[in-house]
C-alpha positions as CSV (number, residue, x, y, z in Angstrom):
1,M,42.3,-8.9,-5.2
2,E,40.8,-10.3,-1.9
3,I,43.4,-13.1,-1.8
4,R,46.3,-10.6,-1.9
5,N,44.9,-8.3,0.6
6,K,44.6,-11.2,3.0
7,A,48.0,-12.4,2.2
8,K,49.5,-8.9,2.8
9,S,47.6,-8.2,5.9
10,E,49.7,-7.5,9.0
11,D,47.4,-9.9,10.8
12,L,49.1,-12.7,8.9
13,V,52.1,-13.5,11.1
14,Q,55.1,-15.6,10.7
15,T,55.0,-19.0,12.3
16,D,57.5,-21.0,14.2
17,T,58.3,-22.8,11.0
18,H,59.0,-19.6,9.2
19,R,61.2,-18.4,11.9
20,F,62.9,-21.8,11.9
21,L,63.7,-21.4,8.2
22,Q,65.3,-17.9,9.0
23,V,67.5,-19.7,11.6
24,L,68.7,-22.3,9.1
25,Q,69.4,-19.4,6.5
26,R,71.3,-17.3,9.1
27,S,73.3,-20.3,10.2
28,G,74.2,-21.3,6.8
29,K,72.2,-24.6,6.8
30,L,69.4,-23.5,4.3
31,R,70.3,-24.3,0.6
32,R,66.8,-23.3,-0.6
33,C,63.2,-23.1,0.4
34,Y,60.7,-24.3,-2.1
35,T,57.2,-23.2,-1.3
36,Q,53.6,-23.6,-2.8
37,N,52.4,-20.7,-0.7
38,L,51.6,-17.2,-2.2
39,D,51.6,-15.3,1.2
40,G,55.1,-14.2,1.1
41,L,55.8,-14.9,4.7
42,E,59.2,-16.2,3.9
43,A,60.2,-12.9,2.7
44,R,58.8,-11.3,5.9
45,A,61.1,-13.7,7.9
46,G,64.1,-12.2,6.0
47,L,64.6,-14.6,3.3
48,N,65.4,-13.5,-0.3
49,A,62.5,-14.3,-2.5
50,D,64.0,-12.6,-5.6
51,I,64.4,-15.7,-8.0
52,E,66.6,-13.7,-10.3
53,S,69.1,-12.8,-7.6
54,K,72.1,-15.2,-7.2
55,D,71.4,-15.1,-3.4
56,C,67.9,-16.3,-3.7
57,D,66.7,-18.3,-0.6
58,V,63.0,-19.0,-1.8
59,V,61.4,-20.3,-4.9
60,Q,57.8,-19.5,-5.0
61,L,56.6,-22.5,-7.2
62,H,53.1,-21.1,-7.7
63,G,54.1,-17.5,-8.3
64,D,53.5,-14.4,-6.1
65,L,51.1,-11.6,-5.4
66,D,53.6,-8.8,-6.1
67,S,53.5,-8.9,-9.8
68,F,51.2,-9.1,-12.8
69,R,51.7,-11.4,-15.8
70,C,50.5,-10.7,-19.3
71,S,48.1,-13.3,-20.5
72,Y,49.7,-13.2,-24.0
73,C,53.5,-12.6,-23.7
74,S,53.8,-13.6,-20.1
75,H,55.8,-10.4,-19.3
76,L,55.9,-9.7,-15.6
77,T,54.9,-6.1,-14.5
78,S,55.2,-4.9,-10.9
79,W,52.1,-4.6,-8.8
80,D,50.6,-1.3,-8.2
81,G,47.7,0.5,-6.7
82,V,46.3,2.0,-9.9
83,R,46.3,-1.5,-11.9
84,E,44.9,-3.3,-8.9
85,T,42.0,-1.0,-8.4
86,A,41.3,-1.2,-12.2
87,L,41.3,-5.1,-12.1
88,A,39.2,-5.0,-8.9
89,S,36.5,-2.9,-10.7
90,G,36.4,-5.4,-13.7
91,E,38.4,-3.5,-16.1
92,V,40.7,-5.1,-18.6
93,V,44.3,-3.8,-18.1
94,P,46.5,-4.0,-21.2
95,C,50.0,-5.3,-20.9
96,P,52.4,-2.4,-21.0
97,E,54.9,-4.6,-22.8
98,C,52.6,-5.4,-25.5
99,V,51.4,-1.8,-25.8
100,S,55.0,-0.7,-26.0
101,K,55.6,-3.0,-29.0
102,V,52.6,-1.7,-30.8
103,E,53.9,1.9,-30.4
104,E,57.2,0.9,-31.5
105,R,56.0,-0.6,-34.7
106,R,53.6,2.5,-35.2
107,R,56.7,4.7,-35.0
108,K,58.6,2.6,-37.6
109,G,55.5,2.5,-39.8
110,G,55.0,-1.3,-39.4
111,R,51.5,-3.0,-38.8
112,T,49.8,-2.2,-35.5
113,N,47.2,-4.8,-35.5
114,I,48.9,-7.2,-33.2
115,H,47.7,-8.8,-30.2
116,V,47.9,-6.9,-26.9
117,G,47.5,-9.2,-23.9
118,H,45.8,-8.3,-20.5
119,L,47.2,-8.4,-17.0
120,R,46.4,-10.9,-14.4
121,P,48.0,-11.6,-11.1
122,N,51.3,-13.7,-11.3
123,I,49.6,-16.9,-10.0
124,V,50.8,-20.1,-11.5
125,L,47.8,-22.3,-11.6
126,Y,47.9,-26.3,-11.5
127,H,49.0,-27.5,-15.0
128,D,49.7,-23.8,-16.1
129,I,52.1,-24.0,-19.1
130,D,52.6,-20.2,-19.2
131,D,54.9,-19.8,-16.3
132,P,57.5,-17.2,-17.5
133,L,59.8,-18.4,-14.7
134,S,59.6,-22.1,-15.4
135,E,63.1,-22.3,-16.9
136,T,64.7,-20.3,-14.1
137,K,63.0,-22.6,-11.5
138,A,64.1,-25.7,-13.3
139,R,67.8,-24.4,-13.4
140,I,67.7,-23.7,-9.6
141,I,66.3,-27.1,-9.0
142,D,69.1,-28.8,-11.1
143,K,71.7,-26.6,-9.4
144,D,70.5,-27.6,-5.9
145,A,70.4,-31.3,-6.9
146,E,74.0,-31.1,-8.1
147,S,75.2,-29.4,-4.9
148,A,75.2,-32.5,-2.7
149,P,72.4,-31.9,-0.3
150,D,72.5,-34.0,2.9
151,V,68.8,-33.4,4.1
152,L,65.5,-32.6,2.5
153,L,62.6,-31.3,4.8
154,V,59.1,-31.7,3.3
155,V,57.1,-29.6,5.7
156,G,53.5,-28.6,5.6
157,T,52.5,-30.0,2.3
158,S,50.7,-33.2,1.3
159,L,52.3,-33.4,-2.0
160,A,49.1,-33.6,-3.8
161,I,50.3,-31.6,-6.8
162,D,52.2,-33.4,-9.6
163,G,54.7,-30.7,-10.5
164,P,56.4,-30.4,-7.0
165,R,55.9,-33.9,-6.4
166,Y,57.8,-35.0,-9.7
167,E,60.6,-32.6,-8.8
168,L,61.0,-33.7,-5.2
169,K,61.2,-37.5,-6.2
170,N,63.1,-37.5,-9.4
171,K,65.5,-34.9,-8.6
172,L,66.0,-33.7,-5.0
173,I,65.3,-36.7,-3.1
174,H,67.5,-38.7,-5.5
175,A,70.3,-36.1,-5.1
176,V,70.0,-36.5,-1.2
177,R,70.0,-40.3,-1.5
178,R,73.1,-40.1,-3.5
179,N,74.8,-38.0,-0.9
180,G,73.8,-40.6,1.9
181,G,71.4,-37.9,3.4
182,K,67.9,-38.1,5.0
183,V,64.6,-37.2,3.9
184,I,62.1,-35.9,6.5
185,Y,58.4,-35.5,6.0
186,V,56.4,-33.4,8.6
187,N,52.5,-32.9,8.0
188,K,49.3,-33.5,9.6
189,N,48.3,-35.9,6.9
190,P,50.3,-38.9,5.6
191,P,52.4,-38.6,2.5
192,P,51.2,-40.1,-0.8
193,R,52.1,-43.8,-1.1
194,A,54.9,-42.8,-3.6
195,F,56.5,-40.9,-0.7
196,S,56.3,-43.4,2.1
197,K,59.2,-45.4,3.5
198,P,61.9,-46.2,2.3
199,V,61.6,-43.1,-0.1
200,V,61.2,-41.0,3.1
201,D,63.3,-41.8,5.9
202,H,61.3,-40.1,8.7
203,I,57.7,-39.4,8.7
204,F,56.0,-37.0,11.4
205,E,52.4,-36.7,11.3
206,M,51.9,-33.7,13.2
207,D,51.6,-30.0,13.0
208,C,54.8,-28.6,11.6
209,D,55.1,-25.7,14.2
210,Y,54.8,-28.2,16.9
211,W,57.4,-30.4,15.4
212,V,59.9,-27.3,15.1
213,R,59.2,-26.4,18.8
214,D,60.1,-30.0,19.7
215,L,63.1,-30.0,17.5
216,T,64.6,-26.8,18.7
217,A,63.9,-27.8,22.3
218,R,66.0,-30.9,21.6
219,E,68.8,-29.1,19.7
220,P,69.3,-25.5,21.2
221,S,71.6,-24.6,18.3
222,L,68.7,-24.3,16.0
223,R,66.8,-21.9,18.3
224,E,66.5,-18.1,17.1
225,D,68.8,-16.7,19.7
226,K,71.5,-19.2,18.7
227,A,71.3,-18.4,14.8
228,G,74.8,-17.8,13.3
229,Q,76.6,-18.9,16.4
230,G,78.6,-21.7,15.0
231,S,77.5,-25.0,13.3
């Protein structure tokens, strides 16, 4: 729970990069933001992080800190203070969906000795095969790859995790390439060998907020005060 408290703290502020994403979204230049972060700062910047929404701007690849997930049936339950307190004190909190199914079977006279899972934060760990939204995420990635994207920004990640790295190289980068677009990498550390040139067109080994400030200074139309004022 400590991780969630830190992530939801008002002390955690949006960065220049988050505000840049908001500018891209407002000006119609952002197709999608894929993030490995759990802090939800993209939503604070005004982006839609509801993956089930048709207007979803943000796909949180590693889950979120706004819901619980059942260890057995993977049902998602909204986060609330009562369950948070129980989990923080070491209690095992049963999944309400599993409990509901048991009660339904009891009413119908069926067997009730079926498994009831427990709730855990909806964080998708590395190599976690129980992500209940994996098919939804895959459909969005496929849809974006088919939308003829012309620029892919890889910002603030070393691409060290296999899942996102696979989707980037085998789907999104190829889609940008087919459309004659550019792939740009911005991070303090160099990209893995598989993402060096010519796979990536431009590599900027620097702080991503510094890169954003430099870019918006060179291209005023990408500044906050110009968002939505034409292309």
